[in-house]
Backbone as CSV, one residue per row, in Angstrom:
resi,resn,N_x,N_y,N_z,CA_x,CA_y,CA_z,C_x,C_y,C_z
1,UNK,27.287,72.659,111.719,28.037,73.153,112.741,29.134,74.030,112.133
2,UNK,29.369,75.447,112.505,30.546,76.344,112.006,31.763,75.908,112.599
3,UNK,32.784,75.559,111.876,34.153,75.374,112.165,34.937,76.495,111.930
4,UNK,35.461,76.962,113.159,36.525,78.288,113.281,37.747,77.855,112.633
5,UNK,38.276,78.913,112.069,39.831,78.496,111.533,40.487,78.191,112.976
6,UNK,41.639,77.343,112.454,42.496,77.374,113.566,43.227,78.366,114.619
7,UNK,43.806,79.308,113.421,44.383,80.497,113.974,43.611,81.712,113.175
8,UNK,42.962,82.616,114.230,42.207,83.787,113.662,43.169,84.738,112.965
9,UNK,42.666,85.421,111.899,43.494,86.398,111.349,43.019,87.778,112.287
10,UNK,43.880,89.000,112.104,43.467,89.858,112.663,42.396,90.623,112.265
11,UNK,41.390,91.176,113.377,39.983,91.904,112.781,40.476,92.748,111.561
12,UNK,39.621,92.944,110.760,39.605,93.928,109.681,40.167,95.461,109.799
13,UNK,39.527,95.887,111.038,40.125,97.123,111.457,40.664,97.325,112.915
14,UNK,41.497,98.119,113.175,41.917,98.363,114.511,40.729,98.999,115.339
15,UNK,40.721,99.018,116.705,39.622,99.509,117.249,39.813,101.088,117.431
16,UNK,38.687,101.617,117.137,38.425,103.135,116.820,38.948,103.554,118.256
17,UNK,39.775,104.836,118.262,39.915,105.470,119.595,41.411,104.871,120.182
18,UNK,41.718,103.596,119.624,42.955,103.062,120.245,44.063,103.342,119.552
19,UNK,45.446,103.334,120.124,46.397,103.646,119.040,46.767,102.790,117.960
20,UNK,47.330,103.164,116.967,47.636,102.397,115.712,48.964,101.500,116.054
21,UNK,49.555,101.789,117.233,50.762,101.087,117.543,50.356,99.630,118.327
22,UNK,49.244,99.241,118.466,48.658,97.946,118.874,49.129,96.915,118.053
23,UNK,49.521,95.846,118.531,49.840,94.714,117.983,48.880,93.530,118.218
24,UNK,48.620,92.793,117.017,47.480,91.506,117.238,48.368,90.360,117.418
25,UNK,47.919,89.665,118.253,48.393,88.180,118.470,47.239,87.248,118.249
26,UNK,47.425,86.299,117.153,46.286,85.384,116.761,46.452,84.333,117.711
27,UNK,45.412,83.644,118.155,45.149,82.322,118.577,44.137,81.277,118.209
28,UNK,44.291,80.346,118.667,43.043,79.262,118.380,41.675,79.603,118.755
29,UNK,41.016,80.134,117.760,39.613,80.638,118.164,39.529,81.743,118.863
30,UNK,40.627,82.539,118.924,40.478,83.998,119.783,41.924,84.444,119.333
31,UNK,41.730,85.831,119.750,43.212,86.585,119.569,43.048,87.898,120.453
32,UNK,44.168,88.596,120.547,44.122,89.730,121.470,44.997,90.699,120.999
33,UNK,44.597,92.031,121.173,45.402,93.119,120.864,46.390,93.475,122.122
34,UNK,47.677,93.697,121.793,48.554,94.194,122.814,49.081,95.693,122.670
35,UNK,49.102,96.442,123.539,49.583,97.895,123.521,50.746,98.053,124.400
36,UNK,51.752,98.194,123.955,52.869,98.426,124.955,53.485,99.761,124.742
37,UNK,53.544,100.404,125.949,53.988,101.945,126.279,55.208,102.001,127.085
38,UNK,56.071,103.049,126.886,57.077,103.280,127.740,56.499,103.737,129.114
39,UNK,57.029,103.304,130.390,56.455,103.736,131.540,57.420,104.791,132.247
40,UNK,58.106,104.351,133.287,58.911,105.465,133.933,60.403,105.336,133.441
41,UNK,61.066,104.348,132.932,62.235,104.077,132.654,62.563,103.317,131.487
42,UNK,63.647,103.174,130.780,63.669,102.469,129.570,63.738,100.970,129.653
43,UNK,63.490,100.397,130.934,63.370,98.942,131.061,61.947,98.632,131.646
44,UNK,61.054,99.799,131.845,59.871,99.695,132.248,58.652,100.145,131.357
45,UNK,57.696,99.404,131.224,56.682,99.286,130.167,55.203,99.079,130.820
46,UNK,54.341,99.888,130.389,53.043,99.579,130.617,52.198,98.952,129.376
47,UNK,51.790,97.553,129.873,51.271,96.743,128.700,49.741,96.601,129.016
48,UNK,48.849,96.552,127.839,47.442,96.577,128.103,47.028,95.556,127.107
49,UNK,46.120,94.681,127.528,45.886,93.538,126.662,44.347,93.826,126.418
50,UNK,43.826,93.921,125.084,42.475,94.217,124.684,41.742,92.809,123.806
51,UNK,40.582,92.592,123.955,39.966,91.656,123.383,39.883,92.001,121.833
52,UNK,39.401,91.246,120.806,39.256,91.659,119.463,38.147,92.929,119.263
53,UNK,37.534,93.044,120.275,36.432,94.147,119.998,36.966,95.405,120.891
54,UNK,38.032,95.366,121.608,38.533,96.475,122.191,38.283,96.620,123.704
55,UNK,37.797,95.634,124.372,37.486,95.440,125.938,38.791,95.155,126.400
56,UNK,39.140,95.964,127.374,40.472,95.767,128.029,40.292,94.379,128.971
57,UNK,41.322,93.553,128.888,41.223,92.179,129.523,42.377,92.330,130.675
58,UNK,43.326,92.929,130.471,44.319,93.273,131.714,45.239,94.188,131.357
59,UNK,45.951,94.881,132.305,46.848,95.819,132.165,47.703,95.873,133.115
60,UNK,49.001,96.403,133.216,49.910,96.449,134.326,51.318,96.993,133.940
61,UNK,52.117,97.076,134.915,53.600,97.657,134.736,54.449,96.194,134.579
62,UNK,55.275,96.247,133.488,56.008,95.108,133.034,57.513,95.596,133.043
63,UNK,58.577,94.743,133.358,59.974,95.028,132.999,60.675,93.802,132.413
64,UNK,61.734,94.350,131.898,62.597,93.523,131.236,64.155,93.791,131.351
65,UNK,64.875,92.752,131.478,66.535,93.030,131.502,67.174,92.739,130.239
66,UNK,66.435,92.790,129.131,66.804,92.820,127.866,66.680,93.948,127.005
67,UNK,67.400,94.047,125.920,67.372,95.233,125.235,66.246,95.009,124.136
68,UNK,65.400,96.483,124.448,64.082,96.194,123.636,63.953,97.814,123.088
69,UNK,63.617,97.804,121.719,63.567,99.303,121.180,62.262,99.305,120.732
70,UNK,61.397,99.998,121.522,59.950,100.341,121.643,59.786,101.008,120.256
71,UNK,60.671,101.946,119.682,60.226,102.647,118.672,60.466,101.939,117.368
72,UNK,61.154,100.719,117.385,61.462,99.884,116.192,60.478,98.901,115.847
73,UNK,60.446,98.091,114.888,59.420,97.063,114.435,59.935,96.060,115.561
74,UNK,58.625,95.279,116.033,58.647,94.114,116.758,57.282,93.382,116.609
75,UNK,57.217,92.170,117.006,55.891,91.420,116.818,55.631,90.582,118.293
76,UNK,54.626,90.572,118.654,54.076,89.792,119.893,54.075,88.178,119.509
77,UNK,54.493,87.339,120.399,54.460,85.999,120.080,54.090,85.402,121.215
78,UNK,54.178,83.898,121.250,53.895,83.112,122.431,55.053,82.744,123.317
79,UNK,54.913,82.444,124.569,53.729,82.759,125.313,53.483,84.164,125.849
80,UNK,52.109,84.788,125.627,52.025,85.940,126.035,50.501,86.143,126.736
81,UNK,50.416,86.607,127.948,49.161,86.533,128.812,49.277,87.912,129.617
82,UNK,48.484,88.024,130.625,48.499,88.981,131.638,49.587,89.031,132.644
83,UNK,50.502,87.989,132.564,51.761,88.180,133.478,53.001,88.022,132.706
84,UNK,52.951,87.783,131.553,54.146,87.827,130.703,53.813,88.134,129.302
85,UNK,54.704,88.858,128.488,54.424,89.063,127.396,55.841,88.771,126.570
86,UNK,55.797,88.053,125.344,56.977,87.615,124.737,56.867,88.495,123.407
87,UNK,57.920,89.066,123.115,58.346,89.663,121.821,59.349,89.252,120.984
88,UNK,59.326,89.541,119.604,60.300,89.183,118.655,60.830,90.396,118.096
89,UNK,62.040,90.817,118.051,62.756,91.830,117.521,64.001,91.550,117.064
90,UNK,64.395,92.077,115.712,65.605,91.845,115.414,66.078,90.436,115.382
91,UNK,65.227,89.511,115.576,65.693,87.905,115.428,65.855,87.516,116.885
92,UNK,65.611,88.304,117.870,65.668,88.135,119.233,64.414,87.845,120.037
93,UNK,64.502,86.847,120.841,63.265,86.901,121.793,63.228,87.651,122.994
94,UNK,62.333,88.503,123.241,62.405,89.319,124.541,61.282,89.166,125.286
95,UNK,61.544,88.930,126.586,60.121,88.727,127.535,60.291,89.771,128.593
96,UNK,59.061,90.200,128.542,58.414,91.319,129.460,57.667,90.696,130.652
97,UNK,58.015,90.855,131.945,57.291,90.165,133.045,56.673,91.272,133.930
98,UNK,55.333,90.991,134.421,54.626,91.816,135.247,55.181,92.050,136.505
99,UNK,55.352,93.209,136.852,55.983,93.702,138.251,55.059,93.389,139.493
């Protein structure tokens, strides 16, 4: 029986045709790519979640009442799913909620 590593590393390559700005979130036995883009205002974002092979799992409009600088470095952390995405930036935790 093959035993999977507890936390999967990111795939060797990002998905061809998708932006380099995608962020990988490792999980137990699985992982997902997240793409966050500005939407209509500075506190509104389009979030797309992709499987490791690039299949879209969900997407939608998200908002936050916290300061988030999309052009600066950040990472995706837990909990993150199709209704809520948690980010870490400048030592702060930022939560995006689906509208």
